[in-house]
C-alpha positions as CSV (number, residue, x, y, z in Angstrom):
1,X,-37.7,-96.7,15.3
2,X,-38.9,-94.3,13.2
3,X,-40.4,-92.5,16.4
4,X,-37.0,-93.0,18.4
5,X,-35.1,-91.3,15.8
6,X,-37.5,-88.7,15.4
7,X,-37.6,-88.1,19.2
8,X,-33.7,-88.1,19.1
9,X,-33.5,-85.3,16.8
10,X,-35.9,-83.2,18.5
11,X,-34.2,-83.8,21.8
12,X,-30.7,-83.0,20.6
13,X,-32.2,-79.6,18.7
14,X,-33.8,-78.4,22.1
15,X,-30.4,-79.1,24.2
16,X,-28.3,-77.5,21.3
17,X,-31.0,-74.4,21.5
18,X,-30.8,-74.3,25.4
19,X,-26.9,-74.2,25.3
20,X,-26.5,-71.7,22.2
21,X,-24.3,-68.8,23.6
22,X,-26.1,-65.8,22.9
23,X,-24.9,-63.1,20.9
24,X,-22.5,-60.3,22.7
25,X,-24.0,-56.6,22.3
26,X,-22.6,-54.8,19.5
27,X,-19.4,-52.3,20.1
28,X,-20.6,-53.5,23.7
29,X,-23.8,-51.4,23.8
30,X,-26.2,-52.8,21.1
31,X,-28.1,-55.9,22.5
32,X,-28.3,-58.5,19.7
33,X,-31.7,-61.1,19.7
34,X,-31.1,-63.8,21.7
35,X,-32.2,-67.4,21.4
36,X,-35.4,-66.4,23.9
37,X,-35.8,-63.4,21.4
38,X,-38.9,-65.2,19.6
39,X,-40.8,-65.8,22.8
40,X,-39.9,-62.3,24.5
41,X,-41.3,-60.7,21.5
42,X,-44.2,-62.4,20.9
43,X,-45.2,-61.9,25.0
44,X,-44.3,-57.8,25.0
45,X,-46.5,-57.7,21.8
46,X,-49.2,-59.3,23.8
47,X,-48.3,-57.0,26.2
48,X,-48.5,-53.9,24.1
49,X,-51.9,-54.9,22.7
50,X,-53.2,-55.3,26.3
51,X,-52.7,-52.0,27.2
52,X,-53.9,-50.5,24.0
53,X,-57.3,-52.2,24.8
54,X,-57.6,-50.9,28.2
55,X,-56.4,-47.2,27.0
56,X,-59.2,-47.5,25.0
57,X,-61.8,-48.3,27.8
58,X,-60.3,-45.9,30.8
59,X,-62.0,-42.7,31.1
60,X,-59.5,-41.3,33.2
61,X,-55.6,-42.1,32.9
62,X,-53.0,-41.6,35.4
63,X,-49.5,-40.3,34.1
64,X,-47.4,-42.3,36.3
65,X,-49.0,-45.8,34.0
66,X,-48.2,-43.7,30.7
67,X,-46.3,-45.5,27.8
68,X,-46.5,-48.6,26.3
69,X,-50.4,-48.3,24.9
70,X,-51.1,-46.1,27.5
71,X,-51.9,-42.3,27.3
72,X,-50.4,-39.7,30.0
73,X,-53.6,-37.5,30.0
74,X,-57.1,-37.2,29.3
75,X,-57.3,-34.5,26.7
76,X,-55.1,-32.7,24.7
77,X,-55.8,-29.5,26.6
78,X,-53.9,-31.0,29.3
79,X,-51.0,-32.5,27.5
80,X,-50.5,-29.1,25.3
81,X,-49.6,-27.2,28.1
82,X,-47.1,-26.2,30.9
83,X,-46.6,-29.3,32.7
84,X,-45.7,-29.5,36.7
85,X,-42.6,-30.2,37.7
86,X,-42.7,-32.7,40.8
87,X,-40.7,-30.7,43.8
88,X,-39.2,-34.4,44.9
89,X,-37.9,-35.1,41.3
90,X,-34.7,-33.2,40.7
91,X,-34.6,-34.9,37.2
92,X,-37.9,-33.6,36.5
93,X,-38.5,-31.9,32.7
94,X,-41.0,-30.2,30.6
95,X,-39.5,-29.5,27.2
96,X,-40.8,-27.7,23.9
97,X,-39.1,-27.9,20.9
98,X,-39.9,-26.2,17.0
99,X,-38.0,-26.6,13.9
100,X,-38.4,-25.6,10.2
101,X,-37.2,-25.1,7.2
102,X,-37.7,-24.6,3.4
103,X,-36.2,-25.4,-0.3
104,X,-34.3,-21.6,-0.1
105,X,-32.5,-22.5,2.6
106,X,-34.1,-21.0,5.6
107,X,-34.2,-22.8,8.8
108,X,-35.1,-22.3,12.1
109,X,-34.3,-24.6,15.8
110,X,-36.0,-22.7,18.7
111,X,-36.3,-24.9,21.8
112,X,-36.7,-24.5,25.6
113,X,-36.6,-27.4,28.4
114,X,-37.6,-26.3,31.8
115,X,-35.9,-27.8,34.6
116,X,-36.0,-27.4,38.8
117,X,-34.1,-24.4,40.1
118,X,-35.9,-22.2,37.4
119,X,-33.1,-23.7,34.7
120,X,-34.3,-23.5,31.2
121,X,-32.0,-25.1,28.8
122,X,-32.1,-22.7,25.5
123,X,-31.6,-23.2,22.0
124,X,-31.9,-20.7,19.1
125,X,-30.1,-21.3,15.7
126,X,-31.8,-18.9,12.8
127,X,-30.3,-19.8,9.5
128,X,-31.1,-17.2,6.8
129,X,-29.3,-18.0,3.3
130,X,-28.5,-13.8,2.9
131,X,-26.7,-13.5,6.6
132,X,-25.7,-17.0,7.7
133,X,-26.1,-19.1,10.8
134,X,-27.7,-17.1,13.5
135,X,-27.5,-18.3,16.8
136,X,-28.0,-17.7,20.8
137,X,-25.1,-16.0,22.2
138,X,-24.6,-18.3,25.0
139,X,-24.3,-21.6,22.6
140,X,-22.9,-23.7,22.8
141,X,-23.9,-24.1,26.2
142,X,-27.7,-24.0,27.0
143,X,-28.3,-23.6,30.4
144,X,-29.9,-20.4,31.2
145,X,-32.2,-18.8,33.8
146,X,-35.9,-18.5,33.1
147,X,-37.1,-15.1,32.2
148,X,-41.2,-15.7,32.8
149,X,-42.1,-17.7,35.7
150,X,-43.7,-21.4,34.7
151,X,-43.4,-20.5,31.0
152,X,-41.1,-21.5,27.8
153,X,-38.8,-18.8,28.2
154,X,-35.2,-17.5,28.8
155,X,-32.4,-15.7,26.8
156,X,-35.0,-13.4,25.0
157,X,-37.2,-16.7,23.5
158,X,-40.8,-16.8,24.4
159,X,-42.3,-20.1,23.1
160,X,-46.4,-20.3,24.4
161,X,-49.4,-22.0,23.5
162,X,-52.4,-20.2,21.6
163,X,-54.5,-23.2,20.8
164,X,-53.6,-26.8,21.7
165,X,-52.2,-29.0,19.1
166,X,-52.9,-26.4,16.5
167,X,-51.7,-22.8,17.3
168,X,-48.3,-21.9,18.8
169,X,-46.1,-18.2,19.4
170,X,-42.3,-17.9,18.8
171,X,-40.9,-14.9,19.8
172,X,-37.7,-13.6,20.1
173,X,-35.9,-10.4,21.1
174,X,-32.4,-9.6,21.7
175,X,-29.0,-10.5,20.3
176,X,-28.1,-13.1,17.8
177,X,-24.7,-14.0,16.7
178,X,-23.6,-14.8,12.9
179,X,-21.8,-18.1,12.9
180,X,-19.7,-17.5,10.0
181,X,-18.6,-14.1,10.9
182,X,-19.0,-13.4,14.5
183,X,-20.9,-10.6,14.0
184,X,-23.4,-9.4,16.7
185,X,-27.4,-8.8,15.1
186,X,-30.3,-6.9,16.8
187,X,-33.0,-9.4,16.3
188,X,-36.7,-9.6,16.6
189,X,-39.1,-11.9,15.7
190,X,-43.0,-12.5,16.3
191,X,-43.6,-16.1,14.7
192,X,-46.8,-18.2,14.2
193,X,-46.8,-21.8,14.2
194,X,-49.8,-23.4,12.8
195,X,-50.2,-27.6,12.9
196,X,-50.5,-29.2,9.2
197,X,-50.8,-32.8,10.6
198,X,-52.1,-34.7,13.8
199,X,-50.0,-35.4,16.4
200,X,-47.6,-38.2,16.8
201,X,-48.0,-39.6,20.5
202,X,-44.9,-42.1,21.1
203,X,-46.9,-43.5,24.1
204,X,-49.7,-45.4,21.8
205,X,-48.8,-44.5,18.3
206,X,-45.5,-46.3,17.6
207,X,-45.6,-49.3,16.2
208,X,-45.9,-52.8,18.6
209,X,-43.4,-54.2,16.1
210,X,-40.5,-51.9,16.6
211,X,-41.6,-51.6,20.4
212,X,-41.7,-55.2,20.7
213,X,-38.6,-55.8,18.9
214,X,-36.5,-53.3,21.5
215,X,-37.2,-55.0,24.5
216,X,-37.4,-58.1,23.6
217,X,-33.3,-57.9,22.7
218,X,-32.7,-56.7,26.2
219,X,-32.3,-59.0,29.4
220,X,-35.3,-59.3,31.4
221,X,-35.4,-58.6,35.2
222,X,-37.6,-57.3,37.9
223,X,-35.1,-54.5,38.0
224,X,-35.2,-54.0,34.4
225,X,-39.2,-53.6,34.3
226,X,-38.9,-51.1,36.5
227,X,-36.6,-49.1,35.6
228,X,-39.1,-48.9,32.0
229,X,-41.5,-47.5,34.0
230,X,-39.4,-45.0,36.1
231,X,-37.4,-43.3,33.3
232,X,-40.9,-43.0,30.7
233,X,-41.2,-39.6,29.1
234,X,-43.8,-38.6,27.6
235,X,-43.0,-37.7,24.1
236,X,-45.3,-36.2,20.9
237,X,-44.7,-35.0,17.4
238,X,-46.3,-32.7,14.8
239,X,-45.4,-31.3,11.8
240,X,-46.6,-27.4,11.1
241,X,-45.9,-24.3,8.9
242,X,-43.8,-21.1,11.0
243,X,-44.7,-17.8,9.3
244,X,-43.9,-14.7,10.0
245,X,-41.3,-11.6,9.7
246,X,-37.7,-11.5,11.2
247,X,-36.5,-7.7,11.8
248,X,-32.6,-7.1,12.5
249,X,-31.5,-3.8,13.3
250,X,-30.2,-1.5,10.3
251,X,-31.2,-4.7,7.5
252,X,-34.7,-5.1,6.0
253,X,-37.0,-7.3,7.4
254,X,-37.2,-10.4,6.3
255,X,-40.2,-12.8,5.5
256,X,-39.7,-16.9,7.0
257,X,-42.0,-19.5,5.8
258,X,-41.1,-22.8,6.7
259,X,-41.9,-26.3,7.3
260,X,-41.1,-28.7,10.5
261,X,-41.6,-30.5,13.2
262,X,-42.4,-29.6,16.8
263,X,-42.2,-31.6,20.0
264,X,-43.2,-31.6,23.1
265,X,-41.7,-33.8,25.6
266,X,-42.3,-34.3,29.9
267,X,-41.7,-36.9,32.8
268,X,-40.1,-37.3,36.0
269,X,-36.9,-38.3,34.6
270,X,-34.6,-36.9,32.1
271,X,-30.8,-37.6,32.5
272,X,-28.8,-36.8,29.4
273,X,-25.9,-39.2,30.9
274,X,-28.4,-42.1,30.2
275,X,-29.0,-41.2,26.6
276,X,-26.0,-43.3,24.7
277,X,-27.3,-42.2,21.4
278,X,-29.9,-40.7,18.9
279,X,-30.0,-39.9,15.2
280,X,-33.1,-38.7,14.2
281,X,-34.2,-37.4,10.7
282,X,-37.2,-35.1,10.3
283,X,-38.2,-34.1,6.8
284,X,-40.8,-32.0,4.6
285,X,-41.0,-33.8,1.0
286,X,-42.0,-31.6,-2.3
287,X,-45.0,-34.1,-2.4
288,X,-46.6,-33.2,0.5
289,X,-45.2,-35.8,2.8
290,X,-43.7,-35.2,6.2
291,X,-41.7,-37.9,8.0
292,X,-39.5,-39.1,11.2
293,X,-37.3,-41.9,10.9
294,X,-34.3,-42.9,13.4
295,X,-33.6,-44.5,16.3
296,X,-32.8,-43.9,19.9
297,X,-30.0,-45.7,22.2
298,X,-30.8,-45.7,26.1
299,X,-28.9,-48.9,27.3
300,X,-30.5,-49.0,30.7
301,X,-34.0,-49.4,28.9
302,X,-33.8,-50.0,25.0
303,X,-30.1,-49.8,23.7
304,X,-31.6,-50.0,20.3
305,X,-35.3,-48.2,19.6
306,X,-36.7,-47.4,15.9
307,X,-38.9,-44.8,15.7
308,X,-40.8,-43.0,13.1
309,X,-43.9,-42.2,11.2
310,X,-45.2,-40.8,7.5
311,X,-47.7,-38.5,7.6
312,X,-49.5,-38.4,3.9
313,X,-51.1,-35.0,2.5
314,X,-54.8,-36.8,3.0
315,X,-54.1,-37.0,6.7
316,X,-53.6,-40.9,6.8
317,X,-50.6,-41.9,9.1
318,X,-48.4,-44.8,9.2
319,X,-46.0,-45.9,11.8
320,X,-42.6,-47.1,11.2
321,X,-42.8,-50.9,11.4
322,X,-38.7,-51.6,10.5
323,X,-35.5,-49.6,9.6
324,X,-31.9,-50.8,8.5
325,X,-30.7,-47.6,10.3
326,X,-28.1,-49.1,12.7
327,X,-25.8,-47.1,15.5
328,X,-22.7,-49.0,14.8
329,X,-22.5,-48.6,10.6
330,X,-23.2,-45.0,11.3
331,X,-21.1,-42.6,13.3
332,X,-20.2,-44.8,16.4
333,X,-16.9,-43.2,16.3
334,X,-18.6,-39.5,17.1
335,X,-18.6,-38.4,14.0
336,X,-22.0,-38.0,12.1
337,X,-21.6,-38.5,8.2
338,X,-22.8,-35.9,6.7
339,X,-23.8,-38.1,3.7
340,X,-25.8,-41.6,4.6
341,X,-28.5,-43.7,3.2
342,X,-30.7,-46.5,4.4
343,X,-33.9,-48.3,3.9
344,X,-37.1,-48.0,5.9
345,X,-40.9,-49.2,6.0
346,X,-44.0,-48.1,7.1
347,X,-47.4,-48.5,5.9
348,X,-46.5,-51.8,4.0
349,X,-44.5,-49.6,1.5
350,X,-40.4,-49.9,1.8
351,X,-39.1,-46.3,1.3
352,X,-35.2,-45.5,0.5
353,X,-33.6,-42.2,2.7
354,X,-30.9,-40.4,1.2
355,X,-29.7,-37.6,3.4
356,X,-26.9,-35.0,2.4
357,X,-26.2,-32.5,5.3
358,X,-25.7,-29.2,4.1
359,X,-24.7,-27.7,7.4
360,X,-23.9,-28.5,11.0
361,X,-24.4,-26.5,14.1
362,X,-23.4,-28.0,17.9
363,X,-24.2,-27.6,21.0
364,X,-24.1,-29.0,24.9
365,X,-26.9,-30.3,27.2
366,X,-27.2,-31.6,31.0
367,X,-25.9,-30.4,34.3
368,X,-22.3,-30.8,33.2
369,X,-22.3,-31.1,29.2
370,X,-23.6,-34.6,29.5
371,X,-24.3,-34.5,26.0
372,X,-23.1,-32.8,22.3
373,X,-25.7,-32.9,19.9
374,X,-25.4,-31.8,16.1
375,X,-28.0,-30.1,14.7
376,X,-27.4,-30.5,10.8
377,X,-30.0,-28.9,8.3
378,X,-30.3,-31.3,5.7
379,X,-31.6,-32.2,1.8
380,X,-33.2,-35.6,1.5
381,X,-34.4,-37.7,-1.3
382,X,-37.1,-40.1,-0.1
383,X,-37.7,-43.1,-3.3
384,X,-36.6,-40.1,-5.2
385,X,-39.0,-37.2,-3.9
386,X,-36.8,-34.2,-2.7
387,X,-37.3,-33.2,1.0
388,X,-35.7,-30.9,3.2
389,X,-35.4,-30.8,7.3
390,X,-33.5,-31.5,10.3
391,X,-30.8,-34.5,10.8
392,X,-30.1,-34.5,14.6
393,X,-27.6,-36.7,16.2
394,X,-26.7,-37.0,20.2
395,X,-24.0,-38.5,21.6
396,X,-23.7,-38.8,25.5
397,X,-20.0,-37.7,26.7
398,X,-18.7,-39.9,28.7
399,X,-14.8,-39.3,29.0
400,X,-14.9,-35.5,29.2
401,X,-12.0,-33.0,28.3
402,X,-11.8,-30.7,31.0
403,X,-11.0,-28.1,28.6
404,X,-13.5,-28.5,26.7
405,X,-16.1,-28.6,28.9
406,X,-15.3,-25.4,30.5
407,X,-14.3,-23.5,27.0
408,X,-16.0,-20.2,27.2
409,X,-17.1,-17.9,24.0
410,X,-13.9,-15.8,24.0
411,X,-11.8,-18.7,23.6
412,X,-14.0,-20.6,21.2
413,X,-12.6,-22.0,17.6
414,X,-11.2,-19.0,15.6
415,X,-13.4,-21.0,12.6
416,X,-17.0,-20.9,13.9
417,X,-19.2,-24.1,13.7
418,X,-16.1,-26.5,13.4
419,X,-17.1,-29.9,15.1
420,X,-14.6,-30.8,17.8
421,X,-14.5,-34.7,18.4
422,X,-16.2,-36.3,21.4
């Protein structure tokens, strides 16, 4: 009799579970764990473990099978160099990005993204407290023509590798515009970037917990996994120190010594129309830690992927295993908060992050201003330790305002640096 009761209860629970209605995506975008989530999480966790195991045994790797535990190239020399843009891939990308800041308020962003037809999407921001925020005159638009074939070079900016994963050069020669006043300055700098950490390869170093969580939230199908493979981009990051002198015509030279992240991304497809949102924080702490923490939402693959890591002063690296950062809690109306906080975990340690944005610059990127990116110089507190760095937030522009999308610099808002709503 007891066995019959237990069996009946068990069958009832199974039936109730099978007919349970799965939660709808929050705000119509962010997928939530369904009744199949635990099984899918376990399966993908095992897949990641098998792929990493296979990666450790391979002598030669093939880029087309990269990601989710497997590397894209055999050596750092093959990774940290100019990458080919396949002629049959119109959305192919090869992009490098450098940033740095310090406690005195200096701040730099210098980036180029090589695309087909000699297009180089280019960004230069240089914050010098004694002058203001200097920016490339073409901004907020980023699409420029390359000035050196097969180089990260456009608009007076030239970035190139000296020693893979160790040393790079960042050069600029041309005009920069002071955001606060509109003054145009003749600027030259030749800066050295030197690594202070190992590199973090998103193909192999993301913690399997955050990857399994992101994939398990989505609806699985053959098309879903084909899209995962086709849309993959190799991306790696590394913190380092940028030093040198900024020369401005008619002014005294200014020494620069800043720390920040640099990254390199390459792949067959980068389509800004598909990238719904991201929110990333890059932090250099006064105790020597360097931190990346945030999330990415690309609904065709993962609508909510937590990413991040911590490099400790002794060289140890901890990948982030969980985070309370949720897009629907922070700026899902298109207005990034300038003060916010959340908790995350890495290496078994819980961290509380507090963010205060000091200054913001906004630019557009994509074939037709497909996305709007907020570059935010910020101060941080991480478990009470002071830090400084970058808070970068991206929004896909779905409903474009024709007037805004074709705005020329001559008609830009009178108060430069203001942030028109999406």
